[in-house]
SERO-4910 file (N, C-alpha, C, O; in steps of 0.05 Angstrom, whole numbers):
BEGIN
 pado doro    nc1    nc2    nc3   cac1   cac2   cac3    cc1    cc2    cc3    oc1    oc2    oc3
  Met    A   -313     38     43   -341     44     63   -337     36     91   -356     40    107
  Ser    A   -315     24    102   -312     25    135   -286     20    141   -269     13    125
  Ser    A   -284     22    160   -256     17    180   -264      5    208   -283     16    219
  Glu    A   -254    -12    218   -261    -22    246   -230    -30    256   -212    -37    241
  Ile    A   -230    -27    282   -204    -30    292   -211    -54    316   -228    -49    333
  Lys    A   -199    -77    314   -207    -95    337   -177   -111    347   -158   -108    333
  Lys    A   -176   -125    369   -151   -134    375   -152   -166    363   -167   -185    367
  Phe    A   -125   -163    348   -115   -188    335   -102   -209    358   -107   -234    357
  Gly    A    -85   -199    379    -81   -218    397    -57   -206    415    -51   -183    410
  Thr    A    -46   -216    430    -17   -214    441      7   -227    439      9   -251    446
  Leu    A     29   -211    430     56   -225    428     68   -240    459     60   -236    482
  Ala    A     79   -249    454    104   -270    475    109   -252    497    108   -261    520
  Asp    A    115   -221    493    125   -203    518    101   -195    524    103   -177    541
  Gly    A     73   -198    517     53   -190    530     36   -162    514     13   -152    518
  Thr    A     57   -155    494     45   -134    479     16   -136    467     12   -159    460
  Ala    A     -5   -119    462    -25   -128    452    -20   -121    421     -3   -104    417
  Val    A    -34   -133    396    -36   -127    376    -68   -126    364    -87   -140    369
  Asp    A    -64   -100    343    -95    -98    338    -93    -98    312    -70    -97    304
  Cys    A   -111   -100    292   -119   -107    273   -138    -86    268   -156    -81    284
  Cys    A   -135    -72    242   -147    -51    232   -161    -63    201   -145    -69    182
  Ile    A   -195    -67    198   -206    -76    178   -218    -56    166   -232    -39    177
  Leu    A   -209    -60    133   -215    -32    115   -237    -52     97   -237    -76     94
  Lys    A   -254    -32     87   -273    -46     66   -281    -18     41   -289      4     48
  Asn    A   -277    -24     19   -281     -9      0   -308     -7    -10   -325    -19      3
  Ser    A   -318      8    -35   -345      7    -49   -340    -13    -72   -358    -18    -88
  Gly    A   -312    -28    -73   -308    -46    -99   -311    -78    -90   -309    -96   -107
  Gly    A   -315    -81    -68   -317   -112    -61   -289   -118    -48   -283   -141    -47
  Met    A   -272   -101    -39   -251   -111    -29   -246   -103      2   -256    -84     14
  Thr    A   -227   -125     12   -230   -124     44   -202   -121     50   -189   -139     40
  Gly    A   -189   -105     65   -165   -114     75   -157   -110    108   -166    -90    120
  Glu    A   -141   -129    120   -133   -131    147   -105   -130    152    -88   -145    144
  Phe    A   -102   -108    166    -72    -95    173    -67    -94    201    -82    -84    217
  Leu    A    -43   -105    206    -39   -105    237    -13    -92    242      5    -89    226
  Thr    A    -15    -84    271      3    -68    286     30    -72    290     48    -56    293
  Tyr    A     29   -100    289     54   -119    289     64   -116    263     51   -128    245
  Gly    A     83   -101    255    107   -103    232     91    -86    211    103    -78    190
  Cys    A     69    -80    213     54    -59    199     48    -76    171     54    -71    148
  Arg    A     35    -93    180     32   -122    163      5   -124    146    -16   -121    158
  Ile    A      5   -129    118    -19   -131    105    -27   -157    102    -23   -173     84
  Ala    A    -41   -160    127    -51   -193    138    -67   -213    116    -63   -236    108
  Lys    A    -86   -194    110   -108   -206     85   -112   -189     66   -106   -166     71
  Leu    A   -122   -195     41   -128   -176     22   -155   -193      5   -149   -204    -17
  Leu    A   -175   -194     13   -193   -197     -8   -203   -182    -31   -210   -159    -31
  Val    A   -203   -200    -51   -202   -191    -80   -221   -196    -95   -221   -220    -99
  Pro    A   -248   -183   -113   -266   -206   -127   -252   -218   -149   -232   -207   -158
  Asp    A   -259   -242   -159   -251   -252   -184   -279   -243   -203   -299   -230   -197
  Arg    A   -270   -256   -227   -291   -251   -248   -317   -250   -248   -331   -237   -263
  Thr    A   -328   -268   -225   -353   -278   -215   -367   -257   -191   -391   -256   -184
  Gly    A   -343   -239   -182   -352   -219   -161   -336   -230   -131   -329   -216   -113
  Lys    A   -333   -265   -135   -326   -276   -107   -302   -267    -98   -283   -274   -111
  Ala    A   -298   -251    -75   -271   -248    -65   -259   -266    -44   -270   -276    -25
  Glu    A   -235   -268    -53   -219   -284    -38   -187   -272    -27   -175   -253    -37
  Asn    A   -181   -284    -12   -149   -278     -2   -132   -276    -23   -127   -296    -38
  Val    A   -119   -251    -27    -93   -258    -45    -68   -250    -40    -51   -245    -56
  Val    A    -66   -250    -11    -34   -244      0    -39   -279     21    -59   -291     28
  Leu    A     -7   -285     25     -4   -302     48      0   -295     76     15   -276     79
  Gly    A    -10   -306     95    -15   -296    119    -11   -314    142     -1   -335    135
  His    A    -15   -313    167    -17   -333    185    -46   -329    204    -56   -306    203
  Asp    A    -56   -343    216    -71   -339    231    -69   -334    264    -90   -331    276
  Thr    A    -49   -332    277    -38   -326    303     -6   -313    302     14   -319    290
  Leu    A    -12   -294    320     15   -281    323     40   -292    324     61   -282    316
  Ala    A     37   -321    339     54   -333    347     73   -346    316     95   -356    315
  Glu    A     58   -341    298     79   -356    276     81   -324    264    101   -325    248
  Tyr    A     75   -306    264     84   -286    252    112   -277    270    131   -264    261
  Glu    A    110   -285    295    137   -273    306    162   -295    304    184   -291    315
  Lys    A    158   -314    292    178   -335    287    200   -321    272    191   -305    256
  Glu    A    224   -322    273    249   -316    263    247   -317    236    238   -337    226
  Gly    A    254   -295    220    249   -287    188    223   -286    178    218   -286    154
  Asp    A    205   -284    196    180   -287    181    176   -257    181    175   -242    201
  Val    A    173   -251    148    160   -232    136    137   -223    128    133   -199    125
  Leu    A    121   -241    124     96   -246    110     79   -221    106     63   -217    125
  Gly    A     78   -203     88     57   -180     89     72   -154    107     63   -131    111
  Ala    A     96   -163    113    108   -137    129    121   -120    115    129   -125     93
  Leu    A    125    -90    131    133    -64    124    164    -68    130    170    -74    153
  Ile    A    180    -67    116    215    -77    115    233    -52    118    236    -35    100
  Gly    A    243    -51    141    263    -22    141    280    -25    165    275    -45    179
  Arg    A    300     -7    174    305     14    153    316      8    134    320     27    119
  Tyr    A    326    -17    124    333    -16     97    324    -43     85    328    -65     96
  Ala    A    313    -41     65    297    -65     53    320    -83     38    336    -69     26
  Asn    A    325   -110     35    340   -120     21    363   -125     34    363   -126     59
  Arg    A    389   -129     17    412   -129     25    435   -108     29    437    -89     13
  Ile    A    452   -109     50    469    -93     51    492   -107     55    495   -120     76
  Ala    A    512   -107     34    536   -123     37    559   -116     63    566    -94     70
  Gly    A    567   -141     73    579   -143     97    570   -133    122    581   -132    144
  Ala    A    549   -125    114    525   -117    142    540    -85    149    537    -74    170
  Val    A    552    -77    132    576    -46    151    562    -27    128    555    -36    106
  Phe    A    559      2    135    562     19    117    569     48    129    562     53    152
  Ser    A    581     65    114    597     77    132    586    109    116    578    111     93
  Ile    A    588    131    133    573    159    132    596    177    139    604    177    162
  Gly    A    608    192    122    637    206    126    655    182    132    658    159    122
  Asn    A    668    196    155    689    175    162    677    154    189    692    142    205
  Arg    A    656    155    189    650    135    211    630    109    201    608    115    193
  Thr    A    637     82    200    630     63    207    613     49    217    621     42    239
  Tyr    A    586     38    210    565     28    227    563      1    222    568     -5    198
  Ala    A    557    -17    240    559    -48    241    523    -53    244    508    -44    261
  Leu    A    519    -69    222    497    -86    229    496   -110    235    514   -125    228
  Ala    A    478   -118    248    475   -155    251    477   -174    220    461   -174    201
  Lys    A    502   -189    225    501   -206    197    480   -237    200    484   -259    211
  Asn    A    460   -227    185    436   -243    191    434   -263    161    416   -280    161
  Glu    A    449   -263    141    455   -282    118    477   -279     95    476   -265     74
  Ser    A    494   -295    104    516   -308     92    544   -276     95    559   -265     79
  Gly    A    538   -274    124    558   -246    124    548   -219    122    561   -201    132
  Asn    A    525   -214    108    510   -194    100    480   -187    117    467   -205    127
  Ser    A    471   -155    119    450   -157    129    422   -156    111    418   -136     96
  Leu    A    401   -179    113    382   -175     99    358   -160    115    354   -163    139
  His    A    346   -148    101    322   -131    118    322   -121    141    304   -123    157
  Ser    A    341   -112    143    360    -98    175    343   -118    207    331   -110    227
  Ala    A    349   -147    198    337   -163    215    362   -173    235    385   -169    225
  Pro    A    361   -184    257    334   -179    275    327   -148    284    343   -130    290
  Gly    A    302   -149    284    294   -124    305    286   -104    285    282    -82    294
  Gly    A    283   -107    257    274    -90    230    242    -78    244    231    -83    266
  Phe    A    233    -60    222    212    -46    227    190    -73    230    175    -71    249
  Gln    A    187    -97    214    173   -117    207    175   -132    238    163   -153    239
  Asn    A    188   -126    260    191   -141    286    179   -116    307    182   -117    331
  Arg    A    168    -93    294    158    -76    313    134    -68    315    124    -64    293
  Val    A    119    -64    335     96    -60    340     85    -25    337     89     -8    354
  Trp    A     72    -22    316     69      6    303     41     19    320     24      4    330
  Lys    A     40     39    322      9     51    331     -7     61    300      3     67    279
  Ile    A    -34     59    310    -52     72    291    -52    101    291    -65    112    309
  Lys    A    -41    112    276    -45    144    280    -71    154    272    -77    176    280
  Glu    A    -91    138    252   -113    144    244   -134    135    225   -124    140    203
  Ser    A   -157    124    222   -167    109    205   -188    131    190   -197    151    200
  His    A   -192    121    163   -213    134    152   -238    122    134   -229    110    114
  Asp    A   -267    123    135   -281    113    123   -290    117     97   -272    128     85
  Gly    A   -305    114     85   -308    127     57   -311    106     27   -306     82     28
  Asp    A   -316    115     12   -314     95    -15   -274     88    -14   -263     72    -28
  Ser    A   -265    100      0   -234    100      1   -225     96     18   -209    113     24
  Ala    A   -227     75     33   -224     71     62   -191     72     73   -178     54     62
  Ser    A   -177     85     89   -153     84     91   -145     84    123   -161     92    140
  Val    A   -120     75    131   -110     70    158    -80     74    153    -65     60    139
  Thr    A    -72    104    173    -44    107    174    -30     94    205    -40     96    228
  Phe    A     -9     83    198      9     68    217     34     88    225     46     98    206
  Ala    A     42     96    252     65    106    261     84     95    280     79     83    300
  Tyr    A    109    100    269    130     92    290    151    106    292    161    118    273
  His    A    160    105    318    195    121    320    214    104    321    215     90    341
  Ser    A    227    101    307    254     82    303    271    101    319    270    124    311
  Pro    A    289     95    344    304    109    359    333    105    347    341     83    339
  Ser    A    350    131    347    381    119    345    393    102    352    394     98    376
  Gly    A    405     88    337    422     64    341    405     37    343    417     16    349
  Glu    A    377     37    338    365     20    331    375     -9    309    371     -3    285
  Cys    A    382    -29    313    393    -44    290    414    -39    280    422    -52    261
  Gly    A    432    -13    291    452     -5    285    457     25    272    479     38    272
  Phe    A    435     32    261    425     55    238    433     78    262    434     73    287
  Pro    A    437    101    250    444    126    270    417    144    261    406    142    239
  Gly    A    410    160    278    394    184    279    367    166    285    363    142    285
  Asn    A    352    189    290    320    182    303    303    184    282    304    205    269
  Ala    A    286    167    275    274    166    254    241    164    257    233    146    271
  Asp    A    223    180    246    200    181    254    185    175    228    185    192    210
  Val    A    171    150    226    161    140    200    126    133    195    115    120    212
  Glu    A    114    140    175     86    134    175     88    112    150    107    104    137
  Val    A     64    106    149     52     82    128     23     93    124     11    105    142
  Thr    A      9     88     97    -17     90    104    -27     74     77    -21     76     54
  Tyr    A    -45     57     92    -55     36     68    -77     49     60    -88     64     77
  Ser    A    -86     46     38   -112     57     23   -128     43      5   -119     41    -18
  Leu    A   -154     31     10   -168     14    -12   -186     33    -25   -206     43    -15
  Thr    A   -176     38    -48   -194     58    -60   -216     52    -74   -221     28    -75
  Lys    A   -229     65    -83   -252     66    -97   -250     44   -132   -268     30   -141
  Asp    A   -235     46   -139   -228     36   -159   -208      9   -158   -194      0   -177
  Asn    A   -210     -3   -132   -199    -31   -122   -169    -32   -125   -157    -51   -135
  Ala    A   -157     -5   -113   -126    -11   -109   -120     -9    -85   -133      5    -69
  Leu    A    -98    -23    -78    -87    -13    -52    -56      2    -52    -35     -9    -57
  Lys    A    -61     30    -46    -51     48    -45    -30     52    -21    -40     62     -1
  Ile    A     -5     45    -20     13     51      3     34     76     -7     48     80    -27
  Glu    A     31     92     21     43    123     18     61    118     36     54    105     55
  Tyr    A     87    126     36    110    122     61    123    151     61    129    165     41
  Ala    A    125    154     83    135    179     94    151    176    114    148    155    127
  Ala    A    170    193    120    193    194    150    216    219    140    224    230    119
  Ala    A    220    219    168    249    242    169    262    238    195    250    230    214
  Ser    A    288    244    195    305    227    208    319    262    215    317    282    202
  Asp    A    333    256    241    355    272    254    380    274    245    395    294    247
  Ser    A    387    250    233    413    249    223    408    238    194    388    231    182
  Glu    A    437    238    185    434    223    159    438    195    162    457    188    176
  Thr    A    422    175    148    410    148    157    405    132    132    387    140    117
  Pro    A    423    103    125    405     93    104    378     89    102    371     77    122
  Phe    A    356     93     86    329     88     86    326     76     59    334     82     36
  Asn    A    312     56     68    295     43     40    276     21     47    283     -1     56
  Leu    A    250     28     40    228     17     57    216     -1     30    222      4      7
  Thr    A    198    -25     39    185    -44     16    163    -56     35    165    -58     59
  Asn    A    143    -63     21    127    -84     32    131   -110     23    134   -116      0
  His    A    131   -124     41    137   -153     33    117   -184     25    122   -208     26
  Ser    A     94   -168     19     67   -185     13     81   -209     -5     97   -208    -23
  Phe    A     68   -229      6     65   -254    -23     39   -253    -33     17   -254    -21
  Phe    A     43   -250    -58     17   -252    -73     11   -278    -88     30   -291    -98
  Asn    A    -16   -287    -88    -26   -315    -96    -55   -303   -113    -76   -308   -102
  Leu    A    -56   -293   -128    -85   -283   -145   -101   -304   -150   -124   -299   -158
  Thr    A    -93   -328   -147   -113   -353   -144   -134   -354   -125   -154   -367   -130
  Gly    A   -131   -344   -107   -141   -335    -82   -138   -370    -60   -152   -377    -41
  Ser    A   -122   -379    -69   -115   -401    -46    -90   -411    -46    -82   -417    -68
  Ala    A    -76   -414    -29    -47   -411    -16    -39   -438    -25    -15   -442    -29
  Ser    A    -62   -464    -31    -52   -486    -39    -45   -488    -65    -33   -508    -72
  Lys    A    -53   -467    -86    -45   -467   -112    -14   -455   -120     -3   -435   -109
  Asp    A     -4   -468   -137     18   -452   -146     11   -429   -166     -9   -425   -179
  Thr    A     42   -413   -162     30   -387   -188     44   -393   -210     42   -374   -226
  Leu    A     58   -410   -219     72   -419   -246     52   -414   -267     62   -412   -290
  Ser    A     31   -411   -266     17   -409   -290      4   -386   -290    -16   -386   -303
  Leu    A     12   -361   -277     -2   -331   -279     18   -325   -295     41   -334   -300
  Glu    A      4   -308   -303     18   -292   -332     33   -269   -319     21   -259   -300
  Met    A     59   -257   -327     69   -237   -313     86   -222   -336    100   -231   -354
  Gln    A     80   -194   -330     97   -177   -352    112   -147   -329    101   -134   -311
  Ile    A    134   -147   -338    149   -126   -318    162   -104   -341    168   -111   -364
  Phe    A    165    -82   -334    168    -52   -348    198    -56   -344    207    -38   -330
  Ser    A    210    -68   -349    247    -70   -344    254    -80   -370    239    -95   -383
  Asp    A    280    -69   -379    300    -76   -395    327    -87   -383    346    -93   -398
  Gln    A    327    -87   -360    350    -93   -340    351   -103   -319    330    -99   -307
  Ile    A    368   -114   -306    366   -129   -278    396   -119   -266    415   -112   -281
  Thr    A    398   -121   -242    419   -113   -228    442   -143   -225    439   -157   -205
  Glu    A    460   -149   -242    473   -171   -234    489   -172   -202    499   -154   -189
  Ala    A    486   -199   -196    491   -202   -171    505   -228   -166    500   -246   -181
  Asp    A    524   -232   -145    541   -245   -141    523   -272   -126    498   -272   -124
  Ser    A    541   -295   -116    530   -316   -109    515   -301    -79    495   -314    -72
  Arg    A    519   -284    -67    512   -276    -42    486   -258    -45    474   -250    -25
  Leu    A    475   -251    -75    452   -234    -83    464   -208    -79    446   -191    -77
  Ile    A    485   -198    -78    494   -177    -76    503   -161   -100    522   -171   -113
  Pro    A    493   -141   -107    498   -127   -136    532   -123   -139    548   -113   -123
  Thr    A    536   -134   -169    567   -121   -174    573    -96   -188    595    -88   -195
  Gly    A    546    -81   -190    542    -57   -203    546    -50   -225    553    -28   -234
  Lys    A    537    -77   -239    536    -84   -267    504    -85   -278    489   -101   -266
  Leu    A    493    -69   -301    471    -77   -303    467    -92   -327    480    -84   -347
  Leu    A    450   -114   -330    445   -137   -347    423   -131   -363    401   -127   -352
  Ser    A    425   -131   -388    396   -132   -403    385   -157   -400    397   -176   -390
  Val    A    360   -156   -408    338   -182   -397    336   -198   -430    328   -221   -434
  Ala    A    341   -185   -444    338   -188   -475    350   -215   -486    373   -213   -492
  Gly    A    338   -239   -489    343   -264   -497    354   -278   -475    375   -292   -475
  Thr    A    340   -273   -454    347   -288   -421    323   -296   -410    302   -288   -422
  Pro    A    320   -310   -387    298   -318   -375    285   -300   -363    261   -301   -358
  Phe    A    304   -276   -355    289   -249   -347    278   -230   -360    275   -206   -352
  Asp    A    270   -242   -385    254   -220   -405    226   -222   -397    217   -243   -406
  Phe    A    207   -207   -384    188   -205   -385    173   -178   -397    152   -169   -388
  Arg    A    186   -170   -416    175   -142   -424    147   -153   -442    132   -135   -449
  Arg    A    139   -177   -450    122   -182   -460    112   -202   -441    129   -214   -428
  Pro    A     83   -208   -436     74   -228   -412     78   -259   -422     75   -268   -445
  Lys    A     84   -271   -401     93   -302   -403     81   -316   -382     72   -303   -363
  Thr    A     79   -341   -382     75   -349   -348    100   -350   -327    121   -355   -339
  Val    A    102   -348   -305    119   -346   -285    143   -367   -286    167   -364   -283
  Gly    A    124   -392   -295    139   -422   -292    153   -422   -325    172   -437   -329
  Arg    A    146   -408   -343    156   -416   -361    189   -421   -365    198   -442   -373
  Asp    A    201   -400   -359    233   -400   -351    249   -402   -325    272   -399   -318
  Ile    A    229   -407   -315    241   -413   -282    258   -431   -275    273   -428   -256
  Gly    A    259   -456   -293    269   -480   -291    297   -479   -308    312   -499   -309
  Ala    A    304   -456   -319    323   -452   -342    352   -463   -327    353   -471   -304
  Gly    A    366   -461   -340    394   -467   -330    412   -446   -323    435   -451   -318
  Glu    A    405   -426   -324    415   -399   -321    431   -398   -288    416   -401   -268
  Pro    A    457   -394   -283    463   -404   -256    445   -395   -230    440   -410   -212
  Ser    A    436   -368   -233    432   -351   -211    400   -358   -202    388   -354   -181
  Leu    A    389   -371   -232    359   -379   -223    366   -409   -206    354   -415   -186
  Arg    A    383   -423   -217    390   -449   -206    398   -448   -178    387   -463   -162
  Arg    A    420   -428   -169    418   -428   -144    401   -413   -122    401   -417    -98
  Cys    A    384   -394   -136    358   -387   -119    334   -414   -121    317   -416   -103
  Gly    A    335   -426   -135    304   -436   -133    295   -424   -149    273   -436   -151
  Gly    A    294   -405   -166    273   -393   -182    283   -361   -177    304   -355   -165
  Tyr    A    266   -341   -187    264   -315   -183    272   -304   -158    258   -312   -139
  Asp    A    291   -286   -152    297   -270   -131    317   -255   -148    339   -263   -154
  His    A    305   -233   -155    330   -215   -173    311   -188   -178    287   -186   -179
  Asn    A    332   -169   -181    326   -138   -181    318   -131   -210    334   -135   -229
  Phe    A    292   -120   -214    293   -107   -238    294    -75   -240    282    -61   -224
  Val    A    308    -67   -261    307    -39   -267    286    -31   -276    279    -44   -296
  Leu    A    270    -13   -269    248     -9   -276    244     18   -294    244     41   -287
  Ser    A    240      8   -313    233     29   -342    219     52   -331    208     54   -309
  Gly    A    220     70   -352    205     98   -350    221    124   -336    244    123   -328
  Glu    A    203    148   -337    206    173   -327    201    166   -296    190    146   -286
  Lys    A    212    186   -284    210    194   -253    182    197   -248    169    207   -266
  Gly    A    165    187   -220    143    195   -220    129    159   -217    140    137   -219
  Val    A     99    167   -210     93    139   -207     86    129   -230     75    145   -244
  Arg    A     90    105   -239     88     92   -259     86     61   -269     91     47   -249
  Lys    A     80     45   -290     76     21   -284    103      6   -287    120     11   -303
  Ala    A    103    -18   -263    119    -32   -266    121    -66   -271    139    -82   -278
  Ala    A     88    -69   -262     91    -98   -268     57   -105   -272     39    -87   -269
  Glu    A     52   -127   -278     27   -136   -284     26   -163   -280     46   -175   -290
  Leu    A      6   -180   -267      4   -202   -260    -21   -215   -263    -40   -205   -251
  Tyr    A    -24   -234   -275    -57   -241   -282    -61   -265   -279    -41   -278   -285
  Asp    A    -82   -278   -271    -96   -307   -267   -110   -310   -284   -131   -297   -284
  Pro    A   -104   -327   -307   -129   -336   -329   -153   -349   -313   -175   -340   -318
  Ala    A   -150   -369   -295   -169   -383   -280   -193   -366   -266   -217   -371   -270
  Ser    A   -183   -346   -247   -201   -327   -235   -209   -305   -248   -232   -296   -245
  Gly    A   -188   -294   -267   -196   -267   -280   -179   -244   -266   -183   -221   -274
  Arg    A   -166   -249   -251   -154   -227   -231   -133   -219   -239   -117   -236   -248
  Arg    A   -124   -192   -238   -102   -180   -257    -97   -161   -235   -115   -152   -220
  Met    A    -67   -156   -233    -58   -131   -207    -36   -122   -226    -20   -136   -238
  Thr    A    -37    -93   -227    -22    -81   -238     -4    -65   -211    -14    -57   -190
  Val    A     20    -64   -219     38    -58   -197     49    -25   -205     64    -23   -225
  Leu    A     44     -4   -194     56     18   -200     66     31   -180     54     32   -158
  Thr    A     98     46   -185    113     59   -159    128     78   -174    131     79   -199
  Asp    A    139     96   -156    159    123   -162    181    107   -156    202    120   -161
  Leu    A    187     84   -146    213     73   -137    230     66   -164    219     60   -186
  Pro    A    264     66   -158    268     56   -189    272     22   -189    284     12   -208
  Gly    A    263      8   -171    273    -22   -171    249    -35   -162    231    -24   -150
  Met    A    251    -65   -171    232    -82   -159    240   -106   -155    248   -119   -174
  Gln    A    242   -117   -128    254   -146   -125    235   -164   -133    213   -159   -123
  Val    A    234   -191   -153    224   -206   -154    225   -236   -146    240   -252   -158
  Tyr    A    210   -242   -128    224   -265   -112    190   -280   -111    169   -273   -100
  Thr    A    199   -301   -129    180   -326   -136    175   -343   -106    166   -366   -110
  Ala    A    177   -338    -85    175   -353    -57    189   -381    -60    174   -401    -56
  Asn    A    221   -388    -68    226   -400    -73    233   -420    -56    246   -441    -63
  Ser    A    223   -414    -25    230   -432     -2    215   -422     30    220   -399     39
  Phe    A    203   -436     42    197   -430     68    207   -448     89    216   -471     88
  Ala    A    204   -431    109    217   -454    136    195   -475    142    170   -472    143
  Gly    A    213   -499    146    200   -521    151    176   -521    163    179   -513    186
  Gly    A    151   -528    158    131   -538    177    115   -506    174     95   -503    187
  Met    A    123   -489    160    115   -466    164     82   -471    145     78   -487    126
  Val    A     62   -454    157     38   -450    150     28   -427    148     39   -408    159
  Gly    A      2   -425    131    -12   -400    125    -35   -397    136    -39   -412    155
  Asn    A    -52   -382    129    -85   -377    138    -98   -406    131    -97   -418    110
  Gly    A   -108   -414    153   -127   -438    150   -110   -469    157   -120   -492    155
  Gly    A    -92   -465    162    -69   -485    172    -58   -495    140    -50   -519    139
  Ile    A    -56   -479    115    -48   -495     95    -16   -495     90     -3   -475     95
  Pro    A     -3   -517     79     29   -517     88     32   -494     71     14   -488     55
  Leu    A     59   -476     75     67   -458     48     86   -476     35    103   -490     46
  Lys    A     82   -473      8    105   -486    -13    114   -473    -30    102   -452    -37
  Pro    A    142   -483    -44    155   -461    -56    140   -459    -83    128   -477    -95
  His    A    142   -435    -91    122   -427   -113    100   -421   -111     85   -420   -131
  His    A     90   -415    -87     53   -417    -86     51   -386    -76     34   -378    -60
  Ala    A     73   -368    -89     68   -336    -84     87   -323   -100    107   -336   -107
  Ile    A     85   -300   -107    100   -284   -116    103   -259   -101     82   -248    -95
  Cys    A    128   -247    -94    133   -220    -83    142   -197   -109    158   -203   -127
  Leu    A    128   -174   -106    139   -154   -127    145   -133   -103    126   -122    -91
  Glu    A    169   -129    -98    178   -114    -80    188    -88    -91    210    -88   -100
  Thr    A    174    -65    -91    183    -36    -96    204    -24    -85    195     -7    -68
  Gln    A    227    -24    -86    244     -6    -71    277      5    -80    287     -9    -98
  Tyr    A    288     18    -75    320     15    -75    328     -2    -92    313    -20    -99
  Tyr    A    354     -2   -102    362    -32   -106    381    -42    -86    393    -28    -70
  Pro    A    382    -69    -87    401    -76    -60    427    -67    -61    442    -67    -81
  Asp    A    435    -58    -33    468    -45    -29    470    -30    -43    490    -31    -58
  Ser    A    450     -8    -46    452     21    -54    476     30    -31    492     44    -43
  Val    A    481     29    -11    490     45      5    519     40     -9    531     61    -11
  His    A    532     21    -18    558     14    -30    563     20    -59    584     16    -71
  His    A    535     33    -72    544     35    -99    533     70   -104    509     75   -106
  Pro    A    551     89   -105    544    111   -114    531    119   -140    520    140   -143
  Glu    A    533     96   -160    528    100   -185    492     94   -190    478     99   -210
  Phe    A    484     82   -164    456     71   -163    443    100   -153    453    117   -138
  Pro    A    413    101   -169    394    120   -160    387    117   -136    367    104   -128
  Tyr    A    407    132   -118    399    122    -87    410    150    -70    432    159    -74
  Glu    A    391    163    -48    409    179    -29    406    170     -1    388    154      2
  Asn    A    416    175     17    410    172     51    390    186     52    385    202     35
  Leu    A    375    183     74    356    205     79    370    217    105    381    205    123
  Lys    A    367    251    101    378    265    112    363    287    128    340    295    126
  Pro    A    384    297    148    360    320    160    354    340    149    369    351    132
  Gly    A    331    349    155    314    373    138    304    366    107    292    383     94
  Ser    A    310    338     96    295    327     81    276    309     87    268    305    110
  Ser    A    266    296     65    245    274     81    240    250     58    245    252     34
  Tyr    A    232    233     67    230    205     48    196    199     44    181    195     63
  Arg    A    190    199     22    165    211      7    164    181    -19    176    182    -41
  Ser    A    151    165    -12    141    147    -32    122    128    -40    118    110    -24
  Thr    A    106    127    -68     86    114    -66     89     88    -88    100     85   -110
  Thr    A     73     71    -70     65     48    -94     45     38    -90     37     39    -67
  Val    A     27     24   -113      3     18   -115     -1    -13   -129     13    -26   -146
  Tyr    A    -21    -18   -117    -25    -51   -125    -57    -50   -141    -76    -57   -127
  Arg    A    -62    -43   -163    -90    -43   -178   -100    -65   -182    -85    -79   -196
  Phe    A   -120    -76   -175   -141    -96   -187   -162    -97   -197   -179    -81   -189
  Ser    A   -169   -117   -218   -192   -115   -235   -193   -143   -242   -173   -156   -240
  Ala    A   -212   -152   -250   -225   -180   -257   -232   -174   -288   -242   -153   -294
  Glu    A   -227   -193   -307   -245   -199   -333   -240   -225   -344   -252   -232   -364
***
């Protein structure tokens, strides 16, 4: 129904950051920041019609600027992990910053989540939208090629947050985008999400080593804590003795999504208390499920609420981690003359 652009604040280097506020005809409101192309707030009605914020965020830019903060951010050029923080194209090897166990995680520091994007356009109407644009110069974070990226967030009239990604590059480059929103359908960051019911349309996960780097092997979820083919509470098996769950403190695993190519169901998340249901749809092959197993000490969300483990869930649609080293995975680098296009939808309802 409306779109409005307001100043959100100023970064430490003096750069101004804007916030685009979208409202649709179904009672949803979204707030999106130019810093990191972030989803800062997403207000969604419960079964009584009360709209509450279902994503974690901060009140100030200083909090978003802290090292490693990815709340609501657009992650790129390459989301998730690249083993050894290196990759090769042809006979040339490129090095990235090692920021986690000798690997590259989320192309940090200096990834898309730490850049100020431009608002290219915004639209009113039953389905309000905003398009962010960013030019990533060749060599940024160690990646080759000049890349031009656009991300459109839409609040549709049927209460879905639709994310459309588009990009092109003048040289071959690894490319894997995701949004790193931390969802809490209860509407309060002070409540944990272990009682939420989750279903994941996946028969397999990618096996990973102790550094969360895929081995290349796909593992069946049948008979394991990773079997969400039928709905179950997030907390039912999170404390199981499975080694990777113990090591991570919960779920931090890439699920191989079922179904044919194209936009299809990836997952559903339901909060019995509020009646909110979120259905995730995507055309991407994988989804990293992260149960917010840890936060930096002293980290707080909106309203100064301390952020605690398992008080949110990330459902990050993407290509599999470390696909640049696994030709058997469904992935190709972005190349000149082609384009990167992808769609992910978070559809909300109340019952």
